[in-house]
A tleap script that builds the chain and sets N, CA, C and O, in Angstrom:
source leaprc.protein.ff14SB
mol = sequence {
  NMET THR SER ALA PRO HIE ALA ALA GLY GLY
  LEU ILE LEU THR HIE SER VAL TYR ASP PRO
  GLY SER ILE ALA LYS ALA ILE GLU ASP TYR
  ARG PRO HIE LEU SER VAL SER ILE HIE GLY
  GLN SER ALA THR ASP SER VAL ILE ALA PHE
  ALA GLU ARG ASN GLY GLU LYS ALA PRO GLU
  GLN ILE VAL ARG GLU PHE LEU ASN TYR ALA
  LEU ASP LEU SER VAL ARG THR ILE LEU GLY
  ALA CALA
}
set mol.1.N position { -95.230 -130.572 -29.949 }
set mol.1.CA position { -95.365 -131.887 -29.345 }
set mol.1.C position { -96.649 -131.895 -28.517 }
set mol.1.O position { -97.013 -130.879 -27.925 }
set mol.2.N position { -97.322 -133.014 -28.475 }
set mol.2.CA position { -98.592 -133.105 -27.787 }
set mol.2.C position { -98.451 -133.549 -26.350 }
set mol.2.O position { -99.391 -133.419 -25.566 }
set mol.3.N position { -97.320 -134.059 -25.998 }
set mol.3.CA position { -97.082 -134.410 -24.605 }
set mol.3.C position { -95.791 -133.732 -24.173 }
set mol.3.O position { -94.869 -133.569 -24.972 }
set mol.4.N position { -95.732 -133.343 -22.919 }
set mol.4.CA position { -94.566 -132.620 -22.424 }
set mol.4.C position { -94.180 -133.146 -21.055 }
set mol.4.O position { -95.029 -133.660 -20.328 }
set mol.5.N position { -92.899 -133.023 -20.691 }
set mol.5.CA position { -92.489 -133.454 -19.359 }
set mol.5.C position { -93.227 -132.659 -18.286 }
set mol.5.O position { -93.584 -131.499 -18.496 }
set mol.6.N position { -93.445 -133.273 -17.170 }
set mol.6.CA position { -94.076 -132.618 -16.024 }
set mol.6.C position { -93.076 -132.627 -14.885 }
set mol.6.O position { -92.241 -133.527 -14.791 }
set mol.7.N position { -93.158 -131.646 -14.037 }
set mol.7.CA position { -92.194 -131.514 -12.943 }
set mol.7.C position { -92.158 -132.739 -12.036 }
set mol.7.O position { -91.110 -133.060 -11.475 }
set mol.8.N position { -93.280 -133.419 -11.886 }
set mol.8.CA position { -93.331 -134.582 -10.998 }
set mol.8.C position { -92.878 -135.866 -11.695 }
set mol.8.O position { -93.028 -136.955 -11.139 }
set mol.9.N position { -92.335 -135.751 -12.885 }
set mol.9.CA position { -91.834 -136.928 -13.586 }
set mol.9.C position { -92.849 -137.588 -14.500 }
set mol.9.O position { -92.559 -138.628 -15.090 }
set mol.10.N position { -94.024 -137.011 -14.630 }
set mol.10.CA position { -95.047 -137.551 -15.519 }
set mol.10.C position { -95.075 -136.798 -16.841 }
set mol.10.O position { -94.223 -135.952 -17.116 }
set mol.11.N position { -96.056 -137.120 -17.637 }
set mol.11.CA position { -96.260 -136.437 -18.908 }
set mol.11.C position { -97.599 -135.738 -18.891 }
set mol.11.O position { -98.558 -136.227 -18.294 }
set mol.12.N position { -97.665 -134.589 -19.551 }
set mol.12.CA position { -98.920 -133.872 -19.707 }
set mol.12.C position { -99.475 -134.209 -21.084 }
set mol.12.O position { -98.829 -133.950 -22.099 }
set mol.13.N position { -100.676 -134.787 -21.117 }
set mol.13.CA position { -101.337 -135.108 -22.373 }
set mol.13.C position { -102.471 -134.112 -22.581 }
set mol.13.O position { -103.387 -134.025 -21.763 }
set mol.14.N position { -102.408 -133.367 -23.670 }
set mol.14.CA position { -103.403 -132.354 -23.992 }
set mol.14.C position { -104.655 -133.004 -24.546 }
set mol.14.O position { -104.578 -133.804 -25.478 }
set mol.15.N position { -105.814 -132.669 -23.982 }
set mol.15.CA position { -107.071 -133.293 -24.392 }
set mol.15.C position { -107.506 -132.923 -25.803 }
set mol.15.O position { -108.343 -133.614 -26.382 }
set mol.16.N position { -106.963 -131.857 -26.370 }
set mol.16.CA position { -107.298 -131.534 -27.758 }
set mol.16.C position { -106.698 -132.565 -28.714 }
set mol.16.O position { -107.112 -132.657 -29.870 }
set mol.17.N position { -105.732 -133.332 -28.234 }
set mol.17.CA position { -105.103 -134.389 -29.035 }
set mol.17.C position { -105.401 -135.761 -28.431 }
set mol.17.O position { -105.792 -136.683 -29.148 }
set mol.18.N position { -105.221 -135.897 -27.132 }
set mol.18.CA position { -105.461 -137.163 -26.426 }
set mol.18.C position { -106.807 -137.092 -25.704 }
set mol.18.O position { -106.905 -136.514 -24.621 }
set mol.19.N position { -107.830 -137.673 -26.299 }
set mol.19.CA position { -109.165 -137.711 -25.725 }
set mol.19.C position { -109.119 -138.420 -24.365 }
set mol.19.O position { -108.519 -139.491 -24.264 }
set mol.20.N position { -109.734 -137.855 -23.314 }
set mol.20.CA position { -109.688 -138.480 -21.986 }
set mol.20.C position { -110.218 -139.920 -21.973 }
set mol.20.O position { -109.663 -140.770 -21.278 }
set mol.21.N position { -111.270 -140.199 -22.722 }
set mol.21.CA position { -111.787 -141.562 -22.793 }
set mol.21.C position { -110.791 -142.514 -23.429 }
set mol.21.O position { -110.693 -143.676 -23.034 }
set mol.22.N position { -110.061 -142.027 -24.405 }
set mol.22.CA position { -109.044 -142.841 -25.069 }
set mol.22.C position { -107.860 -143.104 -24.149 }
set mol.22.O position { -107.272 -144.185 -24.178 }
set mol.23.N position { -107.514 -142.114 -23.333 }
set mol.23.CA position { -106.452 -142.314 -22.345 }
set mol.23.C position { -106.869 -143.418 -21.376 }
set mol.23.O position { -106.086 -144.321 -21.079 }
set mol.24.N position { -108.093 -143.341 -20.892 }
set mol.24.CA position { -108.596 -144.351 -19.937 }
set mol.24.C position { -108.604 -145.739 -20.564 }
set mol.24.O position { -108.223 -146.711 -19.910 }
set mol.25.N position { -109.032 -145.849 -21.824 }
set mol.25.CA position { -109.052 -147.151 -22.509 }
set mol.25.C position { -107.639 -147.681 -22.691 }
set mol.25.O position { -107.393 -148.870 -22.488 }
set mol.26.N position { -106.709 -146.813 -23.073 }
set mol.26.CA position { -105.318 -147.236 -23.244 }
set mol.26.C position { -104.732 -147.724 -21.922 }
set mol.26.O position { -104.008 -148.719 -21.897 }
set mol.27.N position { -105.039 -147.034 -20.825 }
set mol.27.CA position { -104.558 -147.466 -19.502 }
set mol.27.C position { -105.087 -148.860 -19.203 }
set mol.27.O position { -104.342 -149.728 -18.749 }
set mol.28.N position { -106.366 -149.073 -19.455 }
set mol.28.CA position { -106.973 -150.385 -19.209 }
set mol.28.C position { -106.344 -151.468 -20.090 }
set mol.28.O position { -106.012 -152.550 -19.605 }
set mol.29.N position { -106.182 -151.178 -21.373 }
set mol.29.CA position { -105.639 -152.168 -22.304 }
set mol.29.C position { -104.170 -152.484 -22.045 }
set mol.29.O position { -103.727 -153.603 -22.304 }
set mol.30.N position { -103.413 -151.525 -21.541 }
set mol.30.CA position { -101.980 -151.735 -21.289 }
set mol.30.C position { -101.701 -152.260 -19.885 }
set mol.30.O position { -100.550 -152.533 -19.546 }
set mol.31.N position { -102.733 -152.405 -19.070 }
set mol.31.CA position { -102.557 -152.830 -17.681 }
set mol.31.C position { -101.665 -154.078 -17.528 }
set mol.31.O position { -100.864 -154.116 -16.594 }
set mol.32.N position { -101.764 -155.106 -18.406 }
set mol.32.CA position { -100.887 -156.270 -18.239 }
set mol.32.C position { -99.394 -155.976 -18.481 }
set mol.32.O position { -98.535 -156.754 -18.066 }
set mol.33.N position { -99.090 -154.857 -19.150 }
set mol.33.CA position { -97.715 -154.574 -19.564 }
set mol.33.C position { -97.071 -153.384 -18.862 }
set mol.33.O position { -95.847 -153.271 -18.799 }
set mol.34.N position { -97.922 -152.494 -18.333 }
set mol.34.CA position { -97.416 -151.209 -17.877 }
set mol.34.C position { -98.363 -150.641 -16.828 }
set mol.34.O position { -99.582 -150.728 -16.974 }
set mol.35.N position { -97.814 -150.074 -15.793 }
set mol.35.CA position { -98.627 -149.393 -14.795 }
set mol.35.C position { -98.669 -147.911 -15.149 }
set mol.35.O position { -97.636 -147.242 -15.173 }
set mol.36.N position { -99.865 -147.406 -15.423 }
set mol.36.CA position { -100.048 -146.002 -15.769 }
set mol.36.C position { -100.991 -145.393 -14.747 }
set mol.36.O position { -102.070 -145.928 -14.498 }
set mol.37.N position { -100.592 -144.286 -14.161 }
set mol.37.CA position { -101.450 -143.625 -13.192 }
set mol.37.C position { -101.676 -142.175 -13.610 }
set mol.37.O position { -100.791 -141.515 -14.155 }
set mol.38.N position { -102.876 -141.709 -13.337 }
set mol.38.CA position { -103.218 -140.310 -13.617 }
set mol.38.C position { -102.936 -139.521 -12.345 }
set mol.38.O position { -103.531 -139.773 -11.297 }
set mol.39.N position { -102.019 -138.562 -12.453 }
set mol.39.CA position { -101.617 -137.763 -11.290 }
set mol.39.C position { -102.377 -136.461 -11.197 }
set mol.39.O position { -102.297 -135.771 -10.181 }
set mol.40.N position { -103.104 -136.116 -12.224 }
set mol.40.CA position { -103.893 -134.894 -12.216 }
set mol.40.C position { -104.648 -134.779 -13.518 }
set mol.40.O position { -104.192 -135.261 -14.555 }
set mol.41.N position { -105.806 -134.139 -13.466 }
set mol.41.CA position { -106.605 -133.988 -14.675 }
set mol.41.C position { -107.377 -132.681 -14.572 }
set mol.41.O position { -107.930 -132.350 -13.523 }
set mol.42.N position { -107.404 -131.952 -15.666 }
set mol.42.CA position { -108.186 -130.724 -15.742 }
set mol.42.C position { -109.065 -130.813 -16.981 }
set mol.42.O position { -109.114 -131.853 -17.638 }
set mol.43.N position { -109.743 -129.750 -17.295 }
set mol.43.CA position { -110.594 -129.734 -18.487 }
set mol.43.C position { -109.764 -129.800 -19.762 }
set mol.43.O position { -110.272 -130.189 -20.813 }
set mol.44.N position { -108.491 -129.423 -19.678 }
set mol.44.CA position { -107.673 -129.343 -20.895 }
set mol.44.C position { -106.574 -130.383 -21.004 }
set mol.44.O position { -106.073 -130.629 -22.101 }
set mol.45.N position { -106.183 -131.004 -19.888 }
set mol.45.CA position { -105.104 -131.988 -19.980 }
set mol.45.C position { -105.103 -132.959 -18.805 }
set mol.45.O position { -105.764 -132.750 -17.788 }
set mol.46.N position { -104.330 -134.035 -18.990 }
set mol.46.CA position { -104.128 -135.056 -17.954 }
set mol.46.C position { -102.642 -135.213 -17.714 }
set mol.46.O position { -101.848 -135.170 -18.654 }
set mol.47.N position { -102.262 -135.393 -16.461 }
set mol.47.CA position { -100.873 -135.665 -16.107 }
set mol.47.C position { -100.807 -137.148 -15.744 }
set mol.47.O position { -101.481 -137.604 -14.820 }
set mol.48.N position { -99.985 -137.894 -16.485 }
set mol.48.CA position { -99.868 -139.329 -16.241 }
set mol.48.C position { -98.417 -139.715 -15.975 }
set mol.48.O position { -97.486 -139.044 -16.420 }
set mol.49.N position { -98.248 -140.808 -15.242 }
set mol.49.CA position { -96.918 -141.324 -14.935 }
set mol.49.C position { -96.906 -142.821 -15.223 }
set mol.49.O position { -97.939 -143.486 -15.157 }
set mol.50.N position { -95.728 -143.340 -15.541 }
set mol.50.CA position { -95.557 -144.727 -15.952 }
set mol.50.C position { -94.599 -145.465 -15.036 }
set mol.50.O position { -93.664 -144.879 -14.490 }
set mol.51.N position { -94.846 -146.768 -14.874 }
set mol.51.CA position { -93.919 -147.660 -14.175 }
set mol.51.C position { -94.136 -149.062 -14.734 }
set mol.51.O position { -95.208 -149.371 -15.255 }
set mol.52.N position { -93.114 -149.906 -14.623 }
set mol.52.CA position { -93.297 -151.310 -14.983 }
set mol.52.C position { -94.192 -151.943 -13.931 }
set mol.52.O position { -94.401 -151.372 -12.860 }
set mol.53.N position { -94.713 -153.106 -14.231 }
set mol.53.CA position { -95.593 -153.796 -13.287 }
set mol.53.C position { -94.901 -154.048 -11.945 }
set mol.53.O position { -95.564 -154.095 -10.909 }
set mol.54.N position { -93.572 -154.210 -11.955 }
set mol.54.CA position { -92.843 -154.472 -10.710 }
set mol.54.C position { -92.444 -153.185 -9.977 }
set mol.54.O position { -91.743 -153.245 -8.967 }
set mol.55.N position { -92.884 -152.024 -10.476 }
set mol.55.CA position { -92.602 -150.754 -9.826 }
set mol.55.C position { -91.377 -150.025 -10.338 }
set mol.55.O position { -91.154 -148.868 -9.983 }
set mol.56.N position { -90.583 -150.680 -11.164 }
set mol.56.CA position { -89.388 -150.048 -11.729 }
set mol.56.C position { -89.797 -149.019 -12.789 }
set mol.56.O position { -90.945 -148.991 -13.232 }
set mol.57.N position { -88.853 -148.186 -13.181 }
set mol.57.CA position { -89.100 -147.204 -14.228 }
set mol.57.C position { -89.443 -147.931 -15.529 }
set mol.57.O position { -88.779 -148.896 -15.907 }
set mol.58.N position { -90.478 -147.458 -16.200 }
set mol.58.CA position { -90.924 -148.092 -17.447 }
set mol.58.C position { -89.948 -147.794 -18.586 }
set mol.58.O position { -89.461 -146.670 -18.705 }
set mol.59.N position { -89.660 -148.799 -19.425 }
set mol.59.CA position { -88.799 -148.572 -20.590 }
set mol.59.C position { -89.450 -147.588 -21.562 }
set mol.59.O position { -90.662 -147.628 -21.777 }
set mol.60.N position { -88.649 -146.718 -22.140 }
set mol.60.CA position { -89.154 -145.704 -23.060 }
set mol.60.C position { -89.918 -146.304 -24.233 }
set mol.60.O position { -90.898 -145.715 -24.690 }
set mol.61.N position { -89.496 -147.448 -24.724 }
set mol.61.CA position { -90.160 -148.078 -25.865 }
set mol.61.C position { -91.620 -148.409 -25.534 }
set mol.61.O position { -92.507 -148.179 -26.356 }
set mol.62.N position { -91.870 -148.939 -24.353 }
set mol.62.CA position { -93.238 -149.289 -23.967 }
set mol.62.C position { -94.060 -148.019 -23.755 }
set mol.62.O position { -95.238 -147.982 -24.108 }
set mol.63.N position { -93.457 -146.986 -23.187 }
set mol.63.CA position { -94.152 -145.712 -23.005 }
set mol.63.C position { -94.540 -145.140 -24.363 }
set mol.63.O position { -95.667 -144.677 -24.536 }
set mol.64.N position { -93.627 -145.164 -25.324 }
set mol.64.CA position { -93.932 -144.671 -26.678 }
set mol.64.C position { -95.057 -145.469 -27.315 }
set mol.64.O position { -95.948 -144.902 -27.946 }
set mol.65.N position { -95.014 -146.789 -27.148 }
set mol.65.CA position { -96.083 -147.636 -27.699 }
set mol.65.C position { -97.427 -147.280 -27.064 }
set mol.65.O position { -98.439 -147.207 -27.761 }
set mol.66.N position { -97.446 -147.061 -25.754 }
set mol.66.CA position { -98.673 -146.655 -25.072 }
set mol.66.C position { -99.194 -145.340 -25.640 }
set mol.66.O position { -100.377 -145.221 -25.961 }
set mol.67.N position { -98.304 -144.348 -25.763 }
set mol.67.CA position { -98.708 -143.035 -26.278 }
set mol.67.C position { -99.231 -143.126 -27.700 }
set mol.67.O position { -100.215 -142.469 -28.041 }
set mol.68.N position { -98.586 -143.933 -28.535 }
set mol.68.CA position { -99.061 -144.121 -29.904 }
set mol.68.C position { -100.430 -144.793 -29.925 }
set mol.68.O position { -101.294 -144.425 -30.722 }
set mol.69.N position { -100.627 -145.770 -29.058 }
set mol.69.CA position { -101.907 -146.462 -28.971 }
set mol.69.C position { -103.007 -145.497 -28.517 }
set mol.69.O position { -104.090 -145.467 -29.102 }
set mol.70.N position { -102.727 -144.715 -27.481 }
set mol.70.CA position { -103.698 -143.733 -26.999 }
set mol.70.C position { -104.009 -142.700 -28.070 }
set mol.70.O position { -105.158 -142.281 -28.213 }
set mol.71.N position { -103.000 -142.289 -28.821 }
set mol.71.CA position { -103.202 -141.332 -29.909 }
set mol.71.C position { -104.069 -141.940 -31.012 }
set mol.71.O position { -104.965 -141.277 -31.536 }
set mol.72.N position { -103.806 -143.189 -31.361 }
set mol.72.CA position { -104.609 -143.861 -32.378 }
set mol.72.C position { -106.071 -143.948 -31.939 }
set mol.72.O position { -106.975 -143.677 -32.730 }
set mol.73.N position { -106.306 -144.325 -30.678 }
set mol.73.CA position { -107.667 -144.376 -30.164 }
set mol.73.C position { -108.329 -143.004 -30.218 }
set mol.73.O position { -109.508 -142.888 -30.553 }
set mol.74.N position { -107.569 -141.975 -29.888 }
set mol.74.CA position { -108.097 -140.612 -29.912 }
set mol.74.C position { -108.493 -140.176 -31.311 }
set mol.74.O position { -109.561 -139.597 -31.509 }
set mol.75.N position { -107.639 -140.452 -32.274 }
set mol.75.CA position { -107.939 -140.096 -33.660 }
set mol.75.C position { -109.198 -140.804 -34.126 }
set mol.75.O position { -110.059 -140.200 -34.766 }
set mol.76.N position { -109.304 -142.084 -33.804 }
set mol.76.CA position { -110.501 -142.853 -34.174 }
set mol.76.C position { -111.754 -142.263 -33.519 }
set mol.76.O position { -112.806 -142.181 -34.151 }
set mol.77.N position { -111.640 -141.858 -32.270 }
set mol.77.CA position { -112.774 -141.260 -31.569 }
set mol.77.C position { -113.163 -139.932 -32.202 }
set mol.77.O position { -114.341 -139.673 -32.449 }
set mol.78.N position { -112.174 -139.102 -32.460 }
set mol.78.CA position { -112.419 -137.787 -33.058 }
set mol.78.C position { -113.047 -137.924 -34.451 }
set mol.78.O position { -113.927 -137.146 -34.818 }
set mol.79.N position { -112.593 -138.908 -35.216 }
set mol.79.CA position { -113.124 -139.115 -36.563 }
set mol.79.C position { -114.399 -139.939 -36.573 }
set mol.79.O position { -115.031 -140.101 -37.617 }
set mol.80.N position { -114.780 -140.460 -35.411 }
set mol.80.CA position { -115.990 -141.245 -35.313 }
set mol.80.C position { -115.848 -142.687 -35.765 }
set mol.80.O position { -116.843 -143.344 -36.069 }
set mol.81.N position { -114.615 -143.184 -35.811 }
set mol.81.CA position { -114.369 -144.553 -36.280 }
set mol.81.C position { -114.230 -145.548 -35.144 }
set mol.81.O position { -114.074 -146.744 -35.392 }
set mol.82.N position { -114.283 -145.084 -33.908 }
set mol.82.CA position { -114.079 -145.992 -32.772 }
set mol.82.C position { -115.381 -146.599 -32.309 }
set mol.82.O position { -115.394 -147.386 -31.363 }
savepdb mol mol.pdb
quit
């Protein structure tokens, strides 16, 4: 799996799969639907957390859609199609 649970309740996204620029673009594009915050970032991964716009826990379906969107952007970037 390319993302894993984090102790602080976020997800760890590995940069070998999720390009950092693609993560940032996905956060920007999903801003009207989902609050995504980066809780930590290193050379190899980013720790992100999700909430609904009203501060409640984000529904899993929207989180999955965000992750799929970020993954699609990453693949396009890696293949040079973005």
